[in-house]
C-alpha positions in Angstrom: 142.8 85.3 127.9 144.8 84.2 124.8 144.0 80.9 123.1 146.9 78.5 123.1 147.3 76.6 119.9 149.4 73.5 119.3 150.4 72.6 115.7 152.5 69.7 114.6 154.6 69.9 111.4 156.2 67.0 109.6 159.2 69.2 109.1 162.3 68.1 111.1 163.5 69.5 114.4 166.6 68.6 116.3 166.5 65.4 118.2 168.0 61.9 118.6 167.2 59.0 116.2 168.5 56.6 118.8 166.0 57.8 121.4 162.6 58.0 119.8 161.2 59.7 122.9 163.4 62.8 122.3 161.7 65.5 120.3 161.6 69.3 120.1 158.9 71.7 120.9 159.1 75.2 119.4 157.3 78.0 121.1 157.0 81.4 119.4 158.4 84.3 121.3 156.3 87.5 121.6 158.8 89.6 119.8 157.7 88.4 116.4 154.6 90.5 115.5 154.7 90.3 111.7 154.0 87.2 109.7 157.7 87.2 108.4 159.1 87.3 112.0 156.7 84.5 113.0 157.9 82.3 110.1 161.5 83.1 111.1 160.8 81.9 114.6 159.4 78.7 113.3 162.3 78.3 110.9 164.8 78.4 113.7 163.3 75.1 115.0 163.4 73.3 111.6 166.5 71.1 112.0 167.0 67.5 110.9 167.3 64.9 113.7 170.8 63.4 114.1 171.8 60.2 115.8 174.5 59.9 118.5 177.2 59.8 115.8 175.9 63.1 114.4 174.5 61.6 111.2 171.6 63.5 109.8 168.3 61.4 109.6 167.3 62.5 106.2 165.3 60.8 103.4 168.4 59.2 101.9 169.1 57.4 105.2 165.7 56.5 106.6 163.5 56.7 103.5 159.7 57.3 103.8 159.8 57.5 107.6 161.7 60.7 107.5 158.6 62.8 108.3 157.5 60.5 111.1 160.9 60.8 112.9 161.4 64.5 112.2 158.4 66.1 113.8 158.3 69.7 115.0 155.6 70.7 117.5 154.8 74.5 117.5 153.0 76.1 120.4 151.6 79.4 119.2 150.7 82.1 121.7 147.7 83.1 119.5 144.6 81.6 117.9 145.0 78.5 115.7 143.2 80.1 112.7 145.3 83.3 112.8 148.6 81.5 113.1 147.8 79.0 110.3 146.4 81.7 108.0 149.6 83.8 108.4 151.9 80.8 107.9 150.1 79.6 104.8 150.2 83.0 103.3 154.0 83.1 103.9 154.4 79.6 102.4 152.5 80.7 99.3 154.6 83.8 98.9 157.7 81.7 99.2 156.5 79.3 96.6 155.3 81.9 94.2 158.4 82.0 92.0 158.7 78.3 91.7 157.6 76.8 88.4 154.1 75.3 88.7 153.3 71.8 87.5 150.3 70.6 85.6 149.2 68.3 88.4 145.7 67.3 89.4 146.0 69.6 92.4 146.8 72.5 90.1 143.6 72.3 88.2 141.3 71.5 91.1 139.2 74.4 92.3 140.5 76.8 89.5 138.0 79.2 88.0 137.8 79.6 84.2 135.7 81.9 82.1 133.2 80.6 79.5 131.6 83.6 77.7 130.1 85.7 80.5 130.0 82.8 82.9 132.6 81.5 85.3 133.1 77.8 86.0 134.9 76.3 88.9 136.7 73.1 88.0 135.6 70.2 90.3 137.5 67.0 90.9 136.0 65.3 87.8 136.9 68.1 85.4 140.4 68.4 86.9 140.9 64.7 86.3 139.6 65.0 82.7 142.2 67.7 82.0 145.0 65.7 83.6 144.1 62.5 81.7 144.0 64.6 78.4 147.5 65.8 79.0 148.8 62.4 79.9 147.1 60.7 76.9 148.6 63.1 74.4 152.1 63.3 76.0 151.6 66.9 76.8 153.1 66.4 80.3 156.1 64.3 81.4 156.4 62.0 84.4 157.1 64.9 86.6 153.9 66.8 85.4 155.9 69.4 83.5 154.3 70.7 80.3 156.2 69.1 77.4 157.6 70.7 74.2 155.0 68.7 72.3 152.2 70.8 73.8 154.0 74.1 73.1 154.7 73.0 69.5 151.1 71.9 68.9 149.9 75.1 70.5 152.1 77.3 68.2 151.0 75.4 65.1 147.3 75.5 66.1 147.0 71.7 66.0 146.3 70.7 69.6 144.6 67.4 70.2 140.9 67.6 70.7 139.6 67.8 74.2 137.2 65.2 75.5 133.5 65.8 75.3 133.2 67.0 78.9 135.8 69.7 78.3 134.9 70.8 74.8 132.6 73.7 76.0 135.4 74.9 78.2 138.2 74.7 75.6 139.4 78.3 75.7 139.5 78.5 79.4 141.1 75.0 79.8 144.0 75.8 77.4 144.5 79.2 79.0 144.9 77.4 82.3 147.3 74.9 80.9 149.4 77.7 79.4 149.5 79.5 82.7 151.6 76.6 84.1 154.6 77.9 82.1 153.4 81.4 81.3 151.4 83.1 84.0 151.0 86.3 81.9 148.2 84.5 80.0 146.0 84.9 83.0 146.1 88.7 82.8 143.0 88.8 80.6 141.1 86.5 83.0 141.5 88.8 86.0 139.0 91.5 86.5 140.0 95.2 86.8 140.2 95.8 90.5 139.6 99.5 90.0 136.4 99.2 88.0 133.1 100.2 89.5 131.7 97.1 91.3 128.5 98.7 92.7 125.6 99.4 90.3 123.7 102.6 90.7 120.3 102.4 92.4 119.2 105.9 91.8 115.9 107.5 92.8 113.3 106.9 90.1 110.1 108.7 89.1 108.2 107.3 92.1 110.2 109.4 94.4 108.9 112.6 92.7 105.2 111.6 92.9 103.3 114.2 94.9 102.1 111.5 97.3 105.6 110.5 98.3 106.8 114.2 98.4 104.0 114.9 100.8 104.9 112.0 103.0 108.6 112.9 102.8 107.9 116.5 103.9 106.1 115.0 107.0 108.8 112.6 108.1 112.1 114.2 107.1 112.3 116.4 110.2 114.9 115.5 112.9 114.1 115.4 116.6 115.7 115.7 120.0 114.3 114.2 123.1 114.1 114.9 126.8 113.1 112.3 129.4 112.7 112.4 133.2 112.1 109.5 135.5 112.4 108.5 139.2 115.9 107.4 139.9 114.9 105.5 143.0 112.4 103.4 141.0 115.1 102.6 138.4 117.6 101.7 141.2 115.1 99.3 142.8 114.1 97.7 139.5 117.8 97.4 138.3 118.8 95.7 141.6 116.0 93.1 141.3 116.8 92.5 137.6 120.5 92.0 138.2 119.9 89.7 141.2 117.6 87.5 139.1 119.5 87.5 135.7 123.2 88.2 136.2 125.4 85.3 135.2 129.1 85.5 134.4 131.0 82.6 132.8 134.4 81.6 134.0 137.5 82.1 131.8 138.2 79.2 129.5 141.0 78.3 127.1 140.9 76.1 124.0 143.7 73.9 122.8 143.6 73.4 119.1 145.8 70.7 117.6 146.5 70.2 113.9 149.1 69.0 111.4 150.6 70.2 108.2 150.0 67.9 105.3 153.0 66.0 104.0 152.7 66.9 100.3 152.4 70.7 99.8 150.8 72.1 96.7 150.5 75.8 95.8 146.8 75.3 95.1 146.1 73.6 98.5 147.9 76.4 100.2 145.9 79.0 98.3 142.7 77.2 99.5 143.9 77.1 103.1 144.1 73.3 103.1 147.8 72.8 103.9 147.0 72.4 107.6 144.4 69.9 108.9 142.8 70.6 112.2 142.5 67.4 114.2 140.8 68.1 117.5 140.1 70.8 120.1 139.8 70.7 123.9 138.2 73.5 125.9 139.0 73.7 129.7 138.0 76.1 132.4 140.8 78.2 133.9 141.3 77.0 137.5 144.2 79.1 138.6 145.0 82.5 137.1 147.7 85.0 138.0 146.4 88.1 139.7 145.6 90.8 137.1 147.3 94.1 137.4 144.6 95.8 135.4 142.5 98.2 137.5 138.9 98.7 136.4 136.8 101.8 136.9 133.7 99.7 137.5 131.3 102.5 138.4 132.6 104.7 135.7 132.4 102.1 132.9 128.8 101.2 133.8 127.8 104.8 134.2 129.3 105.5 130.7 127.5 102.6 129.1 124.1 103.3 130.7 124.3 107.2 130.5 123.5 107.3 134.2 125.3 109.2 137.0 128.0 107.5 139.0 125.9 108.0 142.1 123.0 106.0 140.6 125.3 103.2 139.4 127.0 103.1 142.8 123.5 102.7 144.5 122.6 99.8 142.2 125.9 97.9 142.8 125.6 98.5 146.5 122.1 96.9 146.5 122.8 93.7 144.6 123.6 90.5 146.5 127.1 89.8 147.7 127.2 86.6 145.7 126.2 88.5 142.5 128.9 91.2 143.1 131.5 88.4 143.7 131.1 87.4 140.0 133.0 90.5 139.1 136.4 88.9 140.1 135.8 85.9 137.9 135.4 87.8 134.6 135.4 91.7 135.0 134.8 92.5 131.4 131.8 90.2 131.1 130.4 91.5 134.4 130.6 95.1 133.2 129.0 94.4 129.8 126.2 92.3 131.4 125.5 94.9 134.1 125.2 97.6 131.4 122.7 95.5 129.4 120.6 94.6 132.4 120.4 98.1 133.7 119.6 99.5 130.2 116.8 96.9 129.9 115.1 98.3 133.1 115.8 101.8 132.0 114.1 101.0 128.6 110.9 99.9 130.3 110.6 103.3 132.1 111.5 105.9 129.5 108.6 105.6 127.2 106.0 107.0 129.6 108.2 110.1 130.3 109.9 110.8 126.9 109.2 114.1 125.0 110.3 114.9 121.5 111.0 118.3 120.1 111.5 119.0 116.4 114.8 120.7 115.5 115.8 122.7 112.5 117.8 120.0 110.8 116.1 117.8 108.1 117.0 114.7 106.2 118.1 115.2 102.6 116.9 112.9 99.9 120.5 111.9 99.3 120.3 109.5 102.3 118.6 107.0 100.0 121.6 106.8 97.7 124.4 107.4 100.1 124.5 103.8 101.2 126.0 101.9 98.2 124.3 98.6 97.7 127.1 96.0 97.6 124.7 93.1 97.6 123.8 90.8 94.7 121.5 92.7 92.4 120.3 89.4 91.1 118.8 88.6 94.5 117.4 92.1 95.1 113.7 92.7 94.6 112.9 94.5 91.3 110.1 96.7 92.4 107.5 98.8 90.5 106.2 101.1 93.3 109.4 101.6 95.2 111.3 104.9 95.0 114.3 103.0 93.6 114.3 100.2 91.1 115.8 97.7 93.5 114.9 96.9 97.1 117.6 95.2 99.2 115.7 93.6 102.1 117.2 92.4 105.4 117.3 88.8 106.4 119.2 85.8 105.0 116.2 83.7 104.1 115.2 83.7 100.4 111.7 84.8 101.5 112.4 86.9 104.6 109.7 88.9 106.3 110.9 92.1 104.6 111.1 90.5 101.2 107.5 89.2 101.4 106.3 92.5 102.8 107.9 94.4 99.8 106.4 92.0 97.3 102.9 92.3 98.9 103.1 96.1 98.8 104.2 96.1 95.2 101.1 94.1 94.2 98.6 96.0 96.5 96.2 98.3 94.6 95.8 100.7 97.5 99.6 101.3 97.7 100.7 104.3 95.6 104.5 104.4 96.5 106.8 103.2 99.2 110.4 103.4 100.4 112.8 101.2 102.3 114.2 103.7 104.8 118.0 103.7 105.1 119.8 103.2 108.4 120.8 106.9 108.4 117.1 107.8 108.8 117.1 107.5 112.6 115.0 108.4 115.6 117.0 109.2 118.7 116.0 107.3 121.9 117.7 107.1 125.3 118.7 103.5 124.5 120.1 104.1 121.1 119.0 105.4 117.7 116.2 103.6 116.0 115.7 103.2 112.2 112.2 102.1 111.1 111.9 100.0 107.9 109.3 101.4 105.6 107.6 104.7 104.6 104.3 104.1 102.7 101.9 106.4 100.8 98.5 105.0 100.0 96.0 106.2 97.5 93.5 108.6 99.2 90.2 107.0 100.0 91.4 103.4 100.0 92.6 103.1 103.6 92.0 105.0 106.9 95.5 106.5 107.1 97.2 107.6 103.9 100.7 107.9 105.2 102.3 105.2 107.3 105.7 104.2 108.8 106.1 100.5 109.4 108.5 98.2 111.2 108.5 94.6 109.9 109.1 91.9 112.6 109.0 88.2 112.4 106.9 88.1 115.6 104.6 90.7 116.9 104.4 89.2 120.4 106.0 91.8 122.8 107.5 89.1 125.0 109.6 87.9 122.0 111.1 91.3 121.5 114.1 92.4 123.7 113.3 95.1 126.2 115.6 97.6 124.5 114.2 96.9 121.0 110.6 97.1 122.3 111.4 100.5 124.0 112.7 101.9 120.7 109.6 100.8 118.9 107.4 102.3 121.6 109.3 105.6 121.4 108.6 105.7 117.6 104.9 105.0 118.3 104.8 107.8 120.7 106.5 110.2 118.4 104.4 109.5 115.3 101.1 108.6 116.9 100.9 111.0 119.8 103.5 113.8 119.8 103.8 114.6 116.1 101.1 116.7 114.5 101.6 115.1 111.0 99.2 112.7 109.4 101.7 109.9 109.6 101.0 106.8 111.7 103.4 104.1 112.9 103.2 100.5 114.0 105.2 97.3 113.9 103.8 94.6 111.7 104.7 91.1 110.4 102.9 91.2 107.1 101.0 93.6 104.8 97.7 92.1 105.9 98.5 92.8 109.5 99.3 96.4 108.6 95.8 96.7 107.1 94.3 95.1 110.2 96.2 97.4 112.6 95.5 100.5 110.6 91.8 100.3 111.3 92.5 100.3 115.1 94.8 103.4 115.1 
């Protein structure tokens, strides 16, 4: 279901001045796929209103009310954000060659360089620059940079900046010059081809004998086999779907917004030339019959890696009122059915799974293959990690992983540890699983020298999704029961909980 977006523009359409109830609505035809074609479709509706005598209702005739009379409403057959973004990009491109003015809008939000630091000009700083130019007659009444400024610049006798701008002098004057000479900004633009990602190479900790021993234990790859009773899965899946299946009805959202009256290049660049006014979401009551045919059994069988016969038995067993939800929203029904069946499948596989070691091994390059594009300033600078920087998951400043890394780095019993990359994966019937940490302790300090850990915010099994819990249980079975190595595995929520759990394994 496509979103229907309504936008009002103060640019004039055809209409009648004598009849204020007459106005024009422009709807975009589907033929225009590119942003240029879309702008052309809008442009065809941009006509000034005329009265019954054919006189154009322009600014000279009706003054400031010109934009109130000449109003074009555009109904876009796509999302509001997409349409507005494409339109603003086109407007910006169209205005690119026009001479800029040293207006307040021009300076607001601009970024200037001060030494190695960047400063974004806020409203106050932008006003200070504008007042400075006015006070010294460096701009005229139309905000054009005057000859006086260019002469003072050439003779190196520009008027002193106010105290608030003095530390930013070089950047401010470069910005002013860019109004009439955009080439001065070339030195302020970073080289787009330069290396943006720092190296986070393996350090000496990786080559310690303790970690090399641990790595030799865990770098094997595995394949699994699993057998379970299909009838038991069918019965559990039917019960689970009857209790938890819910499909939302199709809805559509109407988004209404207006283009601002006074367009500035800077406002367009910031995406502020359109103002969203309100939205309205409604449930679709009547829909045309869809011509799309769904392979319902095939899609669910593919998503759950079950046979078509097993899936057919599950669908045949659910309640009629549950199966009727399919016609309301087929796509959601299929995705929900796959998830619910996989949840029941996940609860059954752990008892019956078997892992076999294969010839392939993980190479040490997996630690450096993933380029860290995050902020190195926010990464944890570690001492005992196999790389100098640890990029932990989580958006919080002190996430569970970040605290865990810091605690391990300070612990006397920890010799070396590694944040395992996503490519280090254990296969399971419900998707590959990548544990978080590999830890080597000093011999004699703890019960198990080598450990694989998964950090979770909560260790209560009810708070973990069934599929996620099944992956963790598979890892426990591989490392703690099937594997003959000396490595142990468990999920933990802190370093202290790791020490507590270790004594019980």
